[in-house]
N, C-alpha and C positions, 0 to 999 in steps of 0.2 A: 577503617578510620571512623571514629565517632562523629555523629552529626551534631553533637552538643559540646559546650565548653569552648576552649580556645581553638579557633579554626583560622583558615586563611582570610576569611571575611570578617574576623573579629570574634567576639564572644557571643556564642549562640546559647540563649537561655533555655534550659530544660524546664518546661512548664508542668503544672500539676497534673494535667491529663496524661502527658507522656510518662511521668514518674509513676502514677497510679497504674497505667497500662502495663509497665514493666513489672511492677510488684504483683499484679494479678497473674501475669504470665509465669512468673517464678512460682507462685502458689499452685497453679495448675500442674506445673512440672513436678513439684514435690509431692502433691497428692496423687498424681498419676503414678509415681514410682511406688506408692503404697497400694495401688490398685483402686483408688477412691476418686470420686468426682466432687470437688469442693463446691460449696454453696456461696456464689459470689453475687447474689442478687443484692439490690440496693438496700435491703433491710437486714441482711445477714450480719451476725457479729463479726465474722472474718472480714467482710467488706468494710465495716466501720473501722476496724483496727488498721487495715491497709490505708484507708483514707486519712486517718489521723497521722500516721507516719509519713504519708505522702505530702501532707500539708507542711510538716516540719522540714522535710527535705526540699520542698519548693522554696521555703524561706531561706534555707541555706544556699540554694542556687542563686537567689537574688543577691545575697551578701557576696557570693563569689563574683557575680557580675559587677557589683559596685566596686569591689576590690580591684578587678581587672581594669576597669575604665578610670579608676582613680590615679592610674599611673600615667595618664595622658592629659596634657594641658587642655586640649579641646573638649574633653568630657569630664574632667575632675570638677568637684564642687566642694565648698566648705573647707574643712580642715585639710583635706587632701590637696586642694588647690593652693592653700597656704604653704604646705610642705614643698610643693613643686616650685613655688616662688622663692622659698628659702634656698633652694638648690642653686638658683642663679642670682641670688642676692637682691631680689626684687620683692619687697614687702607690700602688704595690702595697705592702702592709704586711708587716713581718716577722712571724714566728710566735713563739710563747711557748716558752721553754726548759722542759723537763720532766725528771723523774727520780724518784728515791725517796730518802727519809731514814729513818733508824732512830731511834725515840723510846725513851728508857729512863727508867723511873720509879725513883727512889731515895728511900728513907725512907718508903715506902708503908705504911699501916696494914693489918694482916691483916684479911681479910674485907671490905675496902672496894674498890669499883671507881672508878677515876679516868677520867673521860671527857675526851678531847681532841677538841674539835669540828672538823667540816669547816670549812675556811677559816681555821684557826689561822695566824697570821702568823709566819713564820720569817725570820731574818736571816742574811746572809752578811757578817760584819764586814769592812770594807775593800773590799767589792765594790759598794757603793751599790746593792744589789739586795735585794728582799724576795720571799718566796714564800708560797703558800697551800697547805695540805694539801687533798687531794681526797676525803677520807673521814673518818668518825668512827672514833676509835681508843679501845678500852677497855683500860686497864692495871690490873693488880693486883699485890700483893706477890708472889704466886705466879707470875704471868706478866708481868714488868715490861718486856719488850722487844717492840716491834712495828715493822713496816715499813709505810710509807704513801707513796702517790704525792704529788708536789708539782708545782706549776706556778708559773712566775714571774709577778709582777704586771705587769711591763713587757715589751714585745716587744723582740726584738733579740738579737744575739750576746752582749750584756753579761750575759745570764742563764746563759750556758754556763760555770758555775763548776766548778773542779776538785773532786775528792773531798776531803772534809774542810773545805770552805769554809763550809757552812751549819752553824753551831754554836750558835745562840741563838734563843729565842722572843722576839718583840718585847716589850720591857718594858711598854709601854703596853697591849698586848693582854693580857699576863699579869696585869696589875694589875686588869683588869676581868673577864676571862672565866676565869682560872685561879686566882683569889684563894682559892677554897675548897679548894685543895690542902693548906693548912695547913703542917705541917712537911715534907711530901713535896716533892720537887723533880723537875723534868723536864729531861733533857738531850737534845740532838738533834745528829745528824751525818749527812751524806750519804756513804755508803760508796763511791759511784761518781760519775763526772763527770755533770753535767747537760748535756743536749744538745738540739738542735732549735731553738735561738734564732736560728740563722743561716739558717733556711728562709725561704721566701717564700710569701705568700698564694696559695692555689690560684685557678685561673681562674674557677671558679664563684662563689666569694665575692667576688673582685675585680670580676667582671662585674656582680654584683648591686648593689654599691655604686655602680658607674658608672651603671647604669640608674636608680638612685634619686636621683642627685645633682641638686640644684636649680641651674638656670642663672641664677637671680635672687638678688640679695644679701639682700633683706628680704622673705621670704614665710614662710608656715607651713611649707612644704616645706624651705626653707633652714634654719630653726630645728631642725626634726625631724632633718634629715640630719646637722647638726653634733652634735646630741646622741647620735644613734645611732652616730656614729664613735668615741665615747668607749668605751674598753675596759671591759667589764663591764656595759654597758647592753644590755638585752634589747629593750625597746619604749618608745615615747614617745607621750604623748597631750597635745595642746595644747588648752587651754580659754581662749578670749578673750572676755570678757563684752561688750566694746564693738565687736567685729568688726574691730579694727584690722589684724590680721595674716592673718585668714582671709577672703579675698575670694571663696571658693567658696560662701558662703552664698547661698541662693536669692533673698534680699531685698537683697543687696548692690547698691548703685547704683540701686535702684528706689524709694527714698523719700527725703524731705527730712530730713536729720539735724537741722535746726533745730527740727523739730516734736517730737523726742525721743519718738517713739511706740514704738520698739523698744529703746532703750538709755538709760542714765542719763547725764546731762550731766557732763562732766569739767571741773573748775574750772581756770581759767587758772593755769599755773605748777605744777600738781600733776603728779608723774611718772605715766606710764601703765604699768600692770602687767598681765601676763597669766600664766596658770598653765601650768606644764610638769610633767606627771605622768610620773615616770621609774620604770620597772620595771628592776631590776638583778639580776645574779647575786649570791646572798647571800654568796658568798665574798669579794666586793669590799665593804669597809666603806662605809656611806652617808656618814659624815663622816670626816675624816682621823683615822686611828688609828696612832699611832706613826710608822713610816717610810712608811706607805702612804697616798697622797693619797686622800681620799674621793671617791665618785661625785658627791656634791653639789657639791663645789668644782670638780671637773673639768668637769662639765656646765655649770656657771655660766660658767666660763672659755671654754668652746667657744661658748656662745651669745653671749658678749660680742663675739666676732669679727664677728658679722653684725647685731647690734641697733643701731638708730639711737640718737642721744643722747636721753635723756629717756624711753626705753622700757625697762622693766626686767622680767626674768622672775621669777616666783615659783616656784622649783623645789621640787616636792613629791615625796616618796617614795610610790610606789604601794603599795597594800595587797597584800602577799604572803600568799596564802591557802594554808595547808598542806592538802593533799588526800591522802586515804588510801582504802583498800579493805577492806571487811569481807565475807568470802565463804567458802563451803565449796567446796574444790577437790578434785575426784576425780583421782587420779594413777594411773599404771601401776604394777603390782606391782614390788617390788624397787627403788623409787626412794629415794634419800637425801633424806629429808624436809627436813632443814636446808638442804642444798645447793639443793634445788628451790625452797624458800621464798626463798632469796637470789636465785636466778635470776629468779623472778617479780618481785621488787622491782626488780631491775636493769632488767628488760624494761619495766616500767611507767615508771621514771624516764627511760629512753632513748626509749621509744616515744611518750611524751607530753611530751617536753622541748621541743617546738616551739610550745607554746601561748603566746599573746600576751595583752596587756591585753584584758579582756572576753571572752576565748576560753572557751567553755563546755567542760566536761569531759563528753564523750559516753559514755553507758553502753555503746553498741555498740562503740565503739573500745576501751574498757577490756577488754571481754569478748574481743574479737579478739586484743588484745595478750597476754592471759593464755593463751588456748588455743593460741597459736602457740609457746609455750615447750615445748621437748621434754620429754616425760614427763607433760604435763597431758592428761587425757581430757575433763573437763567442768568447768564453773563453775556453781555453784548458790548461791542465796540471796545474790546479790551486791548490796551496798549501797555507794554512793559516799559518802565522808565528807569533811567540811570543817571546818577550825578557823579562826575569825576571826583577824585580825592581832593582834599583841601589844597589850596595854593601853597607851593613850596615843598610838597611831599616828594621825597626822593623816590624815583622809580628806576627800574631796570629795563623797562620797555617803553614803547612809544605810546604814552597815555597823554593825550592833549588835555589842556585845562580849558574848560568852558564855564562861563558864569551861569548858564542855565541848564536845565535838565534836557536829556536827549530821549525822545520818544521813539520806540521801535514801531514798525507797522503792525497792523492786526495780524496775528498768527506768527509773528517773527520772534525767535528766541533772543535773549540777551547773551552775546558771546563775550566771555571774559578772557583777558590775557593771562599768561602763566603766573604773573605776580599780583593778580587782582582777586580780591575776596568779596563776593556779593553779600551785602548786609541789609536785611529787612527788619525794620523796627516798627513797633506798634504806633509810635508817635511821629513817624516819618512824614515830613511835609510833602513828599513826592506823591503820596497817596491822594488820588482825586476820585472818590467814589460817589456816583450819582445813584441813589436808591429810589426806585419807582415801584408803584403797585399797579398791576394791570386792571 
């Protein structure tokens, strides 16, 4: 059996050295049959000819290796990955258009600060597109102008609007979240074109969606996959009290349903319901707000594509828990304290932004994230802090409501419930960072 090519361990590439060695062996055999000894030194014409052909054969072997691995989702790239996605009806998605806008406060009262929250919905009239701000902006009568990054809510080239197209705050959003502006007004305009909407999803993200796609129409995996494909959704948890969609339970198929030992009996004619807990990016509104369709409505529509008749999802918003840090941070001499504090907040938001439902906030990971920031020498008296969800939030677990933040002891992790999503924001009021210089 050959040691190269398709083997039980995958495709084994035959390199240039092995190809050249085989070619030289064949040359020696042919010349030996004629009673001659070939000159295969590094400067001989025969050696140069064999090296030239070996180089071409080595490139051919590389192409064969690429062709072999292009048949597998875990190793395919580019067009080959697109073809595998077409086989299962999952296309590569467009990216979001991004850019910046200028916010201007008019009629502001002296001495008052007006906050424009992250996720403020902006409109481009006539373009059927809406955008979300990516940071909190503080405006005053003395400093009424600020620039903030924005991102389109919908994917695709339609978000690539020209300069001057974004000119309004969504009226429905303004009425709810900016109603306290009083006589002051807020104007918005993008000074430059928004770009990036005509890009395509990168291979790693596209590959991850293909690996997670369900091949069955009605399973827990199919429901979860459809919900995760909705823009703005971070994580999904399914809770099925009757076991109808989750066949992975250890007792599934091992007891008589007629005895009703493990579940309650469903009356004939009643619709069957199961819970879908959805954690989402807070910039996407949970319910439809103005021109932006809500996560709730879009997840419900996505699940409707795979659910059988008479089976209905109960889509519930997850408990988004604000997380902060209280610590004494020793810095190098000469550091800009304000800039370093901002860098630490940004590092925490970026470094812990991959947490999912039920994911604990680890003390060791927070310490490592902070000390990796340039200019930080040591972290002392670090306490992780959490604030429960807003009053009135529907929960599926025992999550008490408290008006103040809860501080964990030094060295203690923040343990999250199965329906809780830890959220770290750069502007979180829970952060209490004391920066000192030795």
